[in-house]
Every structure is written in structure tokens, then in C-alpha cells.
C-alpha positions as CSV (number, residue, x, y, z in Angstrom):
1,M,62.4,138.6,6.5
2,S,66.2,138.0,6.9
3,I,69.0,140.3,7.8
4,P,72.8,139.8,8.4
5,V,72.9,141.2,12.0
6,A,70.2,141.8,14.6
7,I,71.1,143.7,17.7
8,V,68.8,143.3,20.7
9,G,68.8,146.5,22.8
10,A,69.4,150.1,21.7
11,G,71.2,151.4,24.8
12,Q,74.8,152.6,24.7
13,A,76.2,149.0,24.0
14,G,73.8,148.3,21.1
15,L,74.4,151.8,19.6
16,S,78.2,151.3,19.9
17,V,78.3,148.1,17.8
18,S,75.8,149.6,15.4
19,W,78.2,152.5,14.8
20,F,80.9,150.1,13.7
21,L,78.5,148.1,11.5
22,T,77.1,151.3,9.9
23,R,80.6,152.6,9.1
24,E,81.4,149.2,7.5
25,G,78.2,149.2,5.5
26,V,76.9,146.0,7.1
27,E,73.1,145.8,7.0
28,H,71.6,145.4,10.5
29,V,68.8,146.4,12.8
30,L,68.5,147.3,16.5
31,L,65.5,145.9,18.2
32,E,64.4,147.9,21.2
33,A,61.5,147.0,23.5
34,S,61.0,150.6,24.6
35,T,62.8,153.6,23.3
36,T,66.5,154.3,22.5
37,A,68.6,154.5,25.7
38,H,65.4,154.6,27.8
39,E,67.1,153.1,30.9
40,W,68.7,156.5,31.6
41,T,65.3,158.1,32.2
42,D,63.2,155.2,33.2
43,R,65.4,153.6,35.8
44,R,67.3,156.6,37.3
45,W,66.0,158.9,40.1
46,D,65.7,162.6,39.6
47,N,68.9,163.6,41.3
48,F,71.0,160.8,39.8
49,T,74.5,161.6,38.6
50,L,77.2,159.5,37.1
51,V,79.9,158.3,39.5
52,T,82.5,158.2,36.8
53,P,84.0,161.5,35.6
54,N,82.6,162.9,32.3
55,W,85.9,162.3,30.5
56,H,85.2,158.6,30.8
57,C,82.2,159.1,28.5
58,R,83.6,157.8,25.2
59,L,81.7,155.8,22.7
60,P,82.8,154.9,19.1
61,G,83.2,158.1,17.1
62,Y,81.7,160.2,20.0
63,A,83.2,161.5,23.2
64,Y,82.1,164.0,25.9
65,D,83.2,167.4,24.7
66,G,81.7,169.7,27.3
67,D,83.4,172.2,29.6
68,D,83.5,170.0,32.7
69,P,85.5,166.8,31.9
70,D,86.2,166.1,35.6
71,G,82.6,166.7,36.6
72,F,79.7,164.2,36.6
73,M,76.7,164.4,34.2
74,T,73.2,164.3,35.6
75,R,70.6,161.8,34.5
76,D,69.1,164.2,32.0
77,E,72.5,165.3,30.7
78,V,73.5,161.6,30.0
79,A,70.2,161.0,28.2
80,A,70.7,164.1,26.1
81,W,74.3,163.0,25.4
82,L,73.2,159.6,24.2
83,A,70.4,161.1,22.1
84,G,73.1,163.2,20.4
85,Y,75.1,160.0,19.8
86,A,72.2,158.3,18.1
87,A,71.5,161.4,16.0
88,S,75.2,161.5,14.9
89,F,74.9,158.4,12.7
90,D,71.2,157.6,12.5
91,P,71.2,153.9,13.6
92,P,68.5,151.6,12.2
93,V,66.5,151.3,15.4
94,R,63.0,149.7,15.6
95,E,61.6,151.0,18.9
96,H,58.7,149.4,20.8
97,T,59.7,146.0,19.3
98,P,60.5,143.5,22.0
99,V,62.2,140.2,21.2
100,T,60.1,137.5,22.8
101,L,62.0,134.5,21.6
102,L,65.4,133.7,20.2
103,T,66.2,130.2,18.8
104,E,68.8,128.7,16.5
105,R,67.9,128.3,12.8
106,E,68.5,124.9,11.2
107,G,71.7,125.1,9.2
108,G,73.0,128.1,11.2
109,G,71.9,131.6,12.1
110,F,68.9,132.5,14.3
111,V,65.2,133.1,14.4
112,L,63.8,136.0,16.4
113,T,60.2,136.4,17.3
114,L,59.3,140.0,17.7
115,G,56.3,141.5,19.5
116,G,54.6,144.8,18.7
117,P,51.3,146.5,18.2
118,A,50.6,144.6,15.0
119,G,51.3,141.2,16.5
120,D,54.1,138.8,16.3
121,E,56.7,138.9,13.5
122,V,59.5,136.5,12.6
123,L,63.0,137.8,11.7
124,E,65.9,135.6,10.7
125,A,69.5,136.8,11.2
126,E,73.0,135.4,10.6
127,H,74.4,137.1,13.7
128,V,72.7,138.3,16.9
129,V,74.2,140.6,19.5
130,L,72.5,140.6,22.9
131,A,73.1,144.1,24.1
132,T,70.4,144.3,26.8
133,G,72.9,144.6,29.7
134,G,72.9,142.5,32.8
135,Y,70.3,144.3,35.0
136,H,66.8,143.1,34.0
137,L,64.7,142.0,37.0
138,P,64.7,144.1,40.2
139,I,65.4,141.9,43.2
140,V,63.1,142.0,46.1
141,P,63.5,139.3,48.8
142,P,60.7,136.7,49.3
143,F,59.9,137.9,52.8
144,A,58.9,141.3,51.4
145,A,55.5,139.8,50.8
146,A,55.1,139.3,54.5
147,I,55.5,142.9,55.4
148,D,52.4,144.8,56.5
149,P,50.6,146.2,53.4
150,S,50.4,149.6,55.0
151,I,54.1,150.0,54.3
152,A,54.8,151.4,50.9
153,Q,57.5,149.4,49.0
154,V,59.4,150.6,46.0
155,H,62.5,149.2,44.2
156,S,65.4,151.5,43.4
157,A,64.5,151.1,39.7
158,D,61.2,152.9,40.4
159,Y,62.4,155.4,42.9
160,R,62.3,159.0,41.6
161,N,62.4,161.4,44.6
162,A,61.6,161.8,48.3
163,A,58.2,163.4,47.5
164,Q,57.1,160.1,45.8
165,L,57.1,158.4,49.2
166,P,54.4,158.9,51.9
167,P,55.2,161.1,54.9
168,G,57.2,159.4,57.6
169,E,60.6,157.8,58.0
170,V,62.1,155.6,55.3
171,L,64.1,152.4,55.3
172,V,66.5,151.8,52.5
173,V,67.7,148.2,52.1
174,G,71.1,147.8,50.5
175,S,74.3,149.9,50.5
176,G,75.6,149.4,47.0
177,Q,75.8,152.4,44.6
178,S,72.0,152.8,44.3
179,G,71.1,152.1,47.9
180,A,73.8,154.4,49.3
181,Q,73.0,157.3,46.9
182,I,69.3,157.0,47.4
183,A,69.8,157.0,51.2
184,E,71.9,160.2,50.7
185,D,69.2,161.7,48.4
186,L,66.5,161.1,51.1
187,H,68.9,162.4,53.9
188,L,69.6,165.6,52.0
189,E,65.8,166.1,51.5
190,G,65.4,166.1,55.3
191,R,63.8,162.6,55.6
192,A,64.6,160.5,58.6
193,V,66.5,157.5,57.0
194,H,67.2,154.0,58.2
195,L,69.7,152.0,56.1
196,A,70.3,148.3,56.1
197,L,73.8,147.6,55.0
198,G,75.1,145.0,52.6
199,D,78.7,144.1,51.9
200,A,79.5,146.8,49.2
201,P,83.0,148.4,49.3
202,R,83.6,152.1,49.0
203,V,86.2,154.3,47.4
204,A,87.4,157.9,47.9
205,R,86.0,160.5,45.5
206,T,89.3,162.4,45.3
207,Y,92.7,161.5,46.7
208,R,96.0,163.3,46.5
209,G,94.7,166.0,44.2
210,R,92.8,163.9,41.6
211,D,89.7,161.9,41.3
212,C,90.3,158.3,42.3
213,M,88.8,156.9,39.1
214,T,91.2,159.1,37.1
215,W,94.1,157.6,39.1
216,L,92.8,154.1,38.6
217,A,92.3,154.6,34.9
218,E,95.9,155.9,34.6
219,M,97.1,152.9,36.5
220,G,95.4,150.6,33.9
221,L,92.9,149.0,36.3
222,Y,90.0,149.5,33.9
223,D,91.9,147.9,31.1
224,T,93.0,144.7,32.8
225,P,91.2,141.6,31.5
226,V,89.1,139.8,34.1
227,Q,91.2,136.7,33.9
228,Q,94.2,138.6,35.2
229,Y,92.4,139.8,38.3
230,P,92.7,137.9,41.7
231,G,90.1,135.3,41.6
232,G,89.7,135.6,37.8
233,R,86.2,135.4,36.5
234,A,84.8,135.6,40.0
235,A,85.5,139.4,39.7
236,R,82.2,139.5,37.7
237,E,80.3,138.9,40.9
238,K,81.9,141.9,42.7
239,T,79.7,144.8,43.9
240,N,80.6,148.2,42.7
241,H,82.1,150.7,45.2
242,Y,79.8,153.3,46.6
243,V,80.6,157.0,46.0
244,T,78.7,159.8,44.4
245,G,79.1,162.5,41.7
246,R,76.5,164.7,43.2
247,D,77.2,168.4,43.7
248,G,80.6,168.0,41.9
249,G,81.4,164.7,43.6
250,R,82.2,163.5,47.1
251,D,82.7,160.5,49.3
252,I,79.7,158.7,50.7
253,D,80.6,158.1,54.4
254,L,77.9,156.1,56.1
255,R,79.6,156.7,59.4
256,Q,79.1,160.4,58.9
257,F,75.5,159.8,58.0
258,A,75.1,158.0,61.4
259,V,76.6,161.0,63.2
260,E,74.0,163.1,61.4
261,G,71.2,160.9,62.6
262,M,70.8,158.1,60.0
263,R,70.1,154.8,61.7
264,L,72.3,151.9,60.4
265,Y,71.4,148.2,60.6
266,G,73.1,145.0,59.4
267,L,72.0,142.6,56.7
268,M,68.2,142.3,56.6
269,S,67.3,138.6,57.2
270,G,63.5,138.4,57.6
271,A,60.2,140.2,58.1
272,E,56.7,139.6,59.4
273,G,54.1,142.3,59.6
274,T,55.9,145.4,60.8
275,R,58.7,143.6,62.5
276,L,62.0,143.2,60.6
277,L,65.1,141.1,61.5
278,F,68.7,142.0,60.9
279,E,72.1,140.3,61.3
280,P,74.7,141.9,63.6
281,T,76.9,143.0,60.7
282,V,77.0,146.8,60.9
283,A,80.5,147.1,62.3
284,S,81.9,144.4,60.0
285,A,80.3,146.0,56.9
286,L,81.6,149.4,57.7
287,D,85.1,148.1,58.6
288,S,85.3,146.1,55.4
289,A,84.2,149.1,53.2
290,D,86.8,151.3,54.9
291,A,89.5,148.7,54.4
292,V,88.8,148.7,50.7
293,Y,88.8,152.5,50.7
294,N,92.2,152.6,52.4
295,S,93.6,149.8,50.3
296,I,92.8,151.7,47.0
297,C,94.5,154.8,48.5
298,R,97.6,152.8,49.3
299,D,97.7,151.4,45.7
300,I,97.5,155.0,44.5
301,D,100.3,156.0,46.9
302,A,102.5,153.2,45.5
303,Y,101.8,154.2,42.0
304,I,102.7,157.8,42.7
305,E,105.9,156.8,44.4
306,R,106.8,154.3,41.6
307,E,106.2,156.9,38.8
308,G,107.8,159.8,40.7
309,I,104.6,161.9,40.4
310,A,104.3,165.2,42.3
311,A,101.1,165.1,44.3
312,P,99.8,166.4,47.6
313,P,100.3,164.1,50.6
314,G,97.7,161.4,51.4
315,A,96.2,160.1,54.5
316,S,94.2,157.0,55.6
317,Y,90.5,157.3,56.5
318,E,89.9,157.4,60.2
319,P,86.4,156.4,61.3
320,V,84.2,159.2,62.6
321,W,81.6,156.9,64.2
322,A,81.3,153.3,65.4
323,P,78.2,151.4,66.5
324,D,77.8,150.9,70.3
325,H,75.3,148.1,69.7
326,E,74.0,145.9,66.8
327,P,70.2,146.3,66.4
328,R,68.6,142.9,65.6
329,L,64.9,143.9,65.5
330,L,63.1,146.9,64.1
331,D,59.3,147.6,64.4
332,L,58.3,149.8,61.5
333,A,55.2,151.1,63.2
334,Q,57.0,152.0,66.4
335,A,59.8,153.7,64.5
336,G,57.4,155.7,62.3
337,I,58.7,154.1,59.1
338,T,56.1,154.3,56.3
339,S,58.1,153.1,53.3
340,I,60.9,150.8,52.2
341,V,63.2,151.3,49.2
342,W,64.8,148.1,48.0
343,G,68.3,148.7,46.7
344,I,69.6,145.2,46.5
345,G,70.2,145.0,42.8
346,Y,68.9,143.1,39.8
347,R,69.2,139.6,38.3
348,P,69.5,138.8,34.6
349,D,66.5,137.5,32.7
350,Y,67.3,135.6,29.5
351,R,64.3,133.2,29.6
352,W,63.5,134.3,26.0
353,V,66.9,133.1,24.7
354,K,66.5,129.4,23.9
355,V,70.1,128.9,23.0
356,G,72.6,126.8,25.1
357,V,75.0,129.6,26.2
358,F,74.2,129.7,29.9
359,D,75.7,128.1,33.0
360,G,73.8,126.3,35.8
361,A,72.9,129.6,37.4
362,A,71.4,130.9,34.1
363,A,74.4,133.4,33.6
364,P,75.8,133.9,30.1
365,T,78.9,132.0,29.2
366,H,81.3,133.8,26.9
367,T,84.8,134.9,26.2
368,R,84.9,138.7,25.7
369,G,81.3,138.5,24.5
370,V,81.8,135.7,22.1
371,T,79.7,132.6,22.9
372,S,80.3,128.9,22.0
373,V,77.4,129.2,19.5
374,P,78.7,130.7,16.2
375,G,77.1,134.1,15.5
376,L,75.8,134.8,19.0
377,Y,77.4,137.5,21.1
378,F,76.8,139.5,24.3
379,L,77.7,143.1,24.8
380,G,77.4,145.6,27.6
381,L,77.7,143.2,30.5
382,P,79.5,144.2,33.7
383,W,83.1,142.8,33.7
384,M,82.4,141.3,30.2
385,H,86.1,141.7,29.5
386,T,87.5,144.3,31.9
387,W,86.4,146.5,34.8
388,G,85.7,149.1,32.2
389,S,83.3,147.0,30.3
390,G,80.3,148.1,32.4
391,R,81.3,151.8,32.0
392,F,81.2,154.2,29.1
393,A,85.0,154.1,29.0
394,G,85.2,150.4,28.0
395,I,82.2,149.9,25.8
396,A,83.9,151.1,22.5
397,R,86.7,148.5,22.9
398,D,84.2,145.7,23.6
399,A,81.9,146.7,20.8
400,E,84.8,146.9,18.3
401,H,85.9,143.4,19.3
402,V,82.4,141.9,18.7
403,F,82.1,143.9,15.5
404,R,85.4,142.4,14.2
405,C,84.2,138.9,15.1
406,I,81.0,139.5,13.1
407,V,82.9,140.8,10.1
408,G,85.5,138.2,10.3
409,A,82.9,135.4,10.3
410,R,80.9,137.0,7.4
411,R,83.8,137.5,5.0
412,P,84.6,133.8,4.5
413,A,80.9,133.1,3.9
414,A,80.7,135.9,1.4
415,A,83.8,134.6,-0.4
416,E,82.2,131.2,-0.8
417,R,79.2,132.8,-2.5
């Protein structure tokens, strides 16, 4: 069987390029290993909310139209919104159809090996869009295997709620968006929480009368190509700022959590049995996160002044707590810790893609989703083109660019026939 375009992945990125192809009348198929947009229910905890305001939720031909544009949809609301998007144009999705191998076809195009209940199947395509995102394999450090088996371990991808964990205190490792929000979730549920910090920055939820992300969008930061950012493409390695949309949205202040009893540690560096080791980085991690927080506020101040915008006065964040010592050792048994939640991210997994479009670290190489191999594209990657690429607000633009590249490549070939 042969088809003009195959899209691997039926999340928001795959659906977006499918919308353009459907409108143009280009035959295509979306190949989904699970179910459409399943990541929103399968890899989000019960109390998850978006950290971007609802008005950011814009996909091709479909935008949030609810009564709370400045609010933050819950996990289930996002899933329902995406289900509504798929229903709005009936994309040709084949669910429960994983792609197990992608190779180049002699003379151009690609060969995809598909798995499924009926066994392997081969599909050929002129163009392939890899829209599986960049978060595939949950990261757990090698020394996790050396931790006493009596300690329950779960990755943030599999965390659902506090009741899922055994009674006792909980260690959350990682202070990026997932780690910080899960630590808050457990804290609000009354669990005693220990948090091992990484180097993630943070941002104010609101500043000078508006959501910070609304200010940043107005300032054009989500529309600036990655090449124009300081450090250029290195921006793709940046960790997202931690903040939350829970209960209408608020800051996540780890120092305030410490005031309320949460125990903070530096970067986790080793483990054996019930004994864990940490680097003395609590103070530096907190100071660095606060510096970014205040820097973003100063950028907003400068924008307000430059544009002559009337806004309430602003103020710098002042620390409410500072560590008086840096804990280097933690005995889980002595502390009463019975579970660990790993929130240190994911790594991509493209081992099934046997096409030479990866660098020495197995990361995709592309320019705005277009690879050096004609007909092969990526879509939905963080910082694929702009800061907005990994957010609902930027997907439509990226999907349209990939779509136009596909159509532009097909028209000369059609003319020759």
C-alpha cells in the first residue's frame, strides 16, 4: 500500500498538519500507537492544569472559545477540547497502529513497518511527518536501581495522585514544571514532602495586572525564531520555568514551601540502600530561579515603559526563606520516606527511525522541522522554531510551514506526471 503523506502521531501536532492536508484534499493517514491525543490522559496527573492561559490554545481552524480565556484548563478539559478538534474535521487516524521501523525507499520516499493486532504491515509514503513530540522515554538515574526495594518509585509520567503512593513521607526529585507541581500537589494533600532541586528557572504567574505569559506573548517572545535568541539553537536545551495554573493560577515559591515544612535538598548525586547523596546546591538553585523571575519582571517593566502602557506598579521578589545549611545525606528509613517520584524529564527515542537525520547525541537535526532528507519532517518539538513551538499557541504556525513544504514538493512532481 502506498500513500502520499504519513503522519506518525495523532496528538495536537499531528492533528494540526492533518487539518491543513484535509483542507487541501491531500490523501494522508495518521498512525497512532495508542489513541488520539492519549498523552493528555495517560501522562498527566489528576490535578494537572495547563500553565499557559486558555487563550493560548489555538490550533488550525480551532481555538478555545470558553468563558475563561485567562484561566487554565484541567487535564480532562484539555482532553475534551482536543477530542472536539478531532471531531471537527474527522482526520484519517489509525489508532493502535505503532510504527516500528522507518526507512528510506530506493528512488525516494519512505517505507514504514506498522505493528498491530493482525501482525506487521508495510506502508510506503512519499512524505513522512514525525509528530511524536520530544518526550518519549522517562528518565530515571542509573543509581535508582541501588535504592532499597522497599521504597516505592514512580516517574512523573505515571504519577496520578497522592493516594497512589504508600503512607509515609515522599521525596520528589526534580524541580522543573512536573516536579514542582507534583511536589505542590502532594503538599496540598497534606503529605510530608522532600524535594531535590534541579536548575529550573521560575516565572511569576501575574505581574503588574496581567499574566506574565500574556505579557511575554504581547512582547513577541513566543514568536522569535530560536536562531535569534542568545545562544541560538542552544535554547532548545533550556528547562521550562516552573509555575502553576492550579486554582486559577499562582506562583510556585519553593522558599514558601520550605517555610510551610517542605524539606529542600540540592542536586541528587547518588544512592545506596536507603541512603541518598546530594550536592550543596539548594541556595544556588533558589537564587538562580529567583534571578530569572526578577529578570523577566524587569523585561516587562521595560516594555511597559517603552510602550507607555498604564499598569499597576511592580516589585522585585524578596526571598521569604533561605537555607541555614546544605543537607548532603538523607536516610530514607530514618526520615520515614516510603516513596520517590522522579520528575527529571524525558529523553527522545527515535531508534525506529533508520534515516540519517540525527546528530551525535541522537537528537533530530532540522530547520523549522524540515530535515536534510527530502520528504521527512518533524513537528511538535520543543523550540522547533520558536519558544511557542512546544505550546498550543505555536503549533498552527509550525504545522502550516511543514504543510506548505509538503505541498510545494508534491506539485512539481505532479506536474511532471
